[in-house]
Structure formats: C-alpha cells, structure tokens
C-alpha positions in Angstrom: 38.5 14.2 2.5 34.9 14.1 3.4 33.6 12.9 6.8 30.4 11.1 7.4 27.9 12.7 9.7 26.5 10.3 12.2 22.8 9.6 11.9 20.8 10.4 15.0 17.0 9.9 14.7 14.8 12.5 16.3 13.0 11.2 19.4 9.7 12.6 18.1 9.7 13.0 14.3 7.1 15.3 12.9 4.6 14.0 10.3 3.6 15.9 7.2 0.1 16.5 8.7 1.6 17.6 12.0 1.7 15.8 15.3 3.4 12.7 16.3 3.2 9.3 14.6 0.7 7.0 16.3 3.5 4.7 17.5 5.2 7.5 19.3 2.2 9.0 21.1 2.2 6.6 23.9 5.9 7.2 24.5 5.3 10.9 24.5 2.6 10.5 27.2 4.9 8.4 29.3 7.8 10.8 29.0 5.7 13.8 29.9 6.5 14.5 33.6 3.0 16.0 34.2 1.4 12.8 33.1 3.8 10.4 34.8 4.2 12.1 38.1 1.3 11.7 40.5 -1.2 8.9 40.7 -4.3 10.9 40.0 -2.9 12.4 36.8 -2.2 8.9 35.3 -5.9 8.0 35.1 -6.9 10.8 32.7 -3.8 10.0 30.6 -5.0 6.4 30.3 -8.4 7.6 29.3 -6.7 9.8 26.8 -4.7 6.8 25.5 -7.9 4.8 25.2 -9.6 7.6 23.3 -6.5 7.9 21.0 -6.5 4.1 20.4 -10.2 4.2 19.5 -9.5 7.2 17.2 -6.6 5.4 15.7 -8.7 2.3 15.0 -11.4 4.5 13.4 -8.8 6.2 11.2 -7.4 2.8 10.1 -10.9 1.5 9.2 -11.6 4.7 7.3 -8.3 4.3 5.4 -9.0 0.7 4.7 -12.5 1.5 3.3 -11.0 4.2 1.0 -8.3 1.8 -0.2 -10.8 -1.0 -0.8 -13.0 1.4 -2.9 -10.2 2.8 -4.9 -8.8 -0.7 -5.6 -12.1 -2.0 -6.7 -12.6 1.1 -8.9 -9.1 0.8 -10.5 -9.6 -2.8 -11.5 -13.1 -2.2 -12.9 -12.2 1.0 -14.9 -8.8 0.1 -16.3 -7.8 -2.4 -19.0 -4.5 -3.1 -17.2 -3.6 -2.3 -13.6 -0.3 -2.9 -11.8 -0.5 -3.0 -8.0 2.8 -2.7 -6.2 4.5 -1.4 -3.1 5.8 2.1 -3.2 9.3 2.1 -4.6 9.3 -1.6 -5.7 11.7 -2.3 -8.5 9.7 -5.3 -9.7 6.6 -3.1 -10.2 8.8 -0.7 -12.2 9.9 -3.6 -14.4 6.4 -4.9 -15.1 5.2 -1.3 -15.9 8.1 -0.8 -18.3 7.5 -4.1 -20.0 3.8 -3.3 -20.5 4.6 0.1 -21.8 7.1 -1.4 -24.2 4.3 -3.4 -25.7 2.2 -0.2 -26.2 -0.1 -0.6 -23.2 -0.4 2.2 -20.7 -1.2 0.5 -17.4 -2.7 2.2 -14.5 -0.2 1.9 -11.6 -1.4 1.9 -8.0 1.4 2.1 -5.4 0.7 1.8 -1.7 2.6 1.9 1.5 3.0 -0.6 4.4 0.0 0.9 6.2 -2.3 0.2 3.3 -1.0 -3.3 2.4 -3.4 -5.4 4.4 -6.4 -3.6 2.9 -5.1 -3.9 -0.6 -4.3 -7.6 -0.3 -7.7 -8.3 1.1 -9.5 -6.5 -1.6 -7.4 -8.0 -4.4 -8.0 -11.5 -3.1 -11.7 -10.8 -2.9 -11.7 -9.4 -6.5 -9.7 -12.3 -7.9 -11.9 -14.9 -6.1 -9.2 -16.1 -3.8 -8.9 -19.4 -5.7 -5.3 -18.7 -6.8 -3.9 -18.4 -3.3 -2.1 -15.4 -1.9 -1.8 -12.3 -4.0 1.9 -11.4 -4.5 3.2 -8.0 -5.6 3.4 -6.7 -8.1 -0.1 -7.9 -9.0 -1.2 -7.3 -12.6 -4.9 -7.3 -13.5 -5.7 -7.5 -17.2 -9.3 -7.0 -18.3 -10.6 -7.0 -14.7 -9.0 -10.4 -13.9 -5.9 -11.3 -12.0 -3.2 -12.0 -14.6 -0.4 -12.7 -12.2 2.8 -11.3 -10.9 6.1 -10.5 -12.5 6.9 -14.2 -13.2 3.5 -14.7 -15.0 3.9 -11.5 -17.1 7.5 -12.4 -18.1 6.4 -16.0 -19.0 3.5 -14.6 -21.1 5.9 -12.2 -22.8 8.4 -14.9 -23.7 5.8 -17.3 -24.9 3.9 -14.7 -26.9 0.7 -14.8 -24.8 1.0 -11.3 -23.5 0.1 -9.3 -26.6 -3.1 -11.3 -27.3 -4.2 -11.0 -23.7 -3.6 -7.2 -23.8 -5.6 -7.0 -27.1 -8.5 -9.0 -25.6 -8.6 -6.6 -22.7 -8.6 -3.5 -24.9 -5.2 -2.3 -23.7 -3.7 -2.5 -27.2 -5.4 -0.9 -30.3 -3.5 -2.6 -33.1 
C-alpha cells in the first residue's frame, strides 16, 4: 500500500530567474537577524524595501507595457485570436471548436500577473461598449466576437462559419 507524503511548502521558494518572489522579499528582510536586530540597521533595510518597491513597480509597468503591445499586435495581425488564462479548459474548448471548422486561431495565454494589463487593453481595443471582457475572449477580424457562450451560439445557429470566412480565417 502506498502512503501519501505530506506537503510542506518551502519558506522561500526559488523562482526560475533566481531570487525570491516579490511577495516573500519583505518577509526575508524581517526574518534576517542582521536587519531586525538593532535600531540603526532597520533604517537601511527600510530604504532597501522602498527601493525594491519602486523597482517592483517599474518592473510591473514594463511588463504591462509589453503585454499591451503584444495584445494589440496579436489582434491586428491575426484573423482569429483566442485570449485566455493559462490552463483554462474553456479556452481549450474554444480553440478546438475553431480548429474543427478549419480555422487556425492564434492563442494568447497569460497568467494572473498579466491579467489586468490584458483586460485593460482588450477593453480599449473593443471600444468598451460591450461591458467587461470575459475569458476566453475571441477576436475575429480585429473585433471582439465574444466569449465561449457567443462562439457556441454562433456555431449552433450557423453564424460562425460566415464570420470566419469574412475575417479571412477560412479559405473555402
């Protein structure tokens, strides 16, 4: 009989790029005895924390700018684009449905850290008149077509194939 091994998360997990995740840096500074002990050593640590927070904000803004640009470029260059969260089963269903019709959609998956930038850019591209962008979001011919429910409805009613042909996603 097999026995389950209890899960114990590491106090300081290492990222692929090295170093600690941003959320754990402050805890690491507080747990470091050379920083915590002594009143004079805490001031440089706070300055270091402020510098790290500013650096973190700059990194987030740079990431958001890159995400916005790649999102804008994907919508402009592709006949059909599916935007979805990484590992989302509904994005997979939409992608398979479009592939079943003969379209080859560009798929853009993103993580939680990129979600806000992607949502903002997709709302800006779509004009914001339709309300909040929901994922998976499908763009056909540079325009917001809708989510899974809209794609399924168009598939059932027979509107999907003409829309894909008009966008140039289907050749026949």
